[in-house]
N, C-alpha and C positions, 0 to 999 in steps of 0.2 A: 700873339694873337690880339685882334683887335677888340677892343673893350666890347664892341656891342657883341661880338660873338660869345664872350664870356658870360655877358648878362642873360643872353639867349639859353645858353646852357644851365646857368644858375636857375633860371624861370623853369626850365624842364624839370630839373630835378628836384626843386622846390615843391612841385605839384605832386612828386613821389615821397616827400618829406626827406628828401636828400640833396644835399647841395653837391656841386662838382667836387669841391677840395675833400668833401667827406667821402665820396666815392674813390678818389685818388688816395686815400688815407685808409681806406677800407680792405677786408680780407680779399675780395674778390679781385680788386687791381694788384694786390700783393702776389697772389697766385698767378696772374696773367704775366706780371714780371718774371716771377720765378720761372714759369713754362719758358717764356722766351730766352731767358739767359742760359738754360739748360739745352735749347733747343740748337740746331744746326744752322739755324737761320743768320745771314750775316750781321756781324756787330760793329756796323760802320754807320756814321752820320750819311743820311742821304743827301744832305746838302752840301757839307764840306770835305766828306770822306775821312773825317777823324775817326780814330779807333780808340780813343781814351777819354775818359769823363764822360760818358754816355749817360744821357736820362732817357728814358722810354717815354714816348708819347704817342698819341693817338694821330695817325696819318689823317683819318677822317672820324667824324664822330658818328657816321651811319651805324656802326655796331657797337655802340657804346653801351657795355653792360653785357655785350654778348660776343665779346672779342675772340677772334679764332687764332689759334697759333698752331 
């Protein structure tokens, strides 16, 4: 992600006394990831089609904090 985008996200979360990395380390994101891995959704990288060593990322930050699985 470009640095400017990360700064924007950190600014948004700073206003809520939470930084983006703290959000990713938090219980809510852990629960989102657990629901995803237990779901029947595809477990394949959308960019390279890899199915190993995947790391869950947001495709968009539009629903940040309100992710739907």
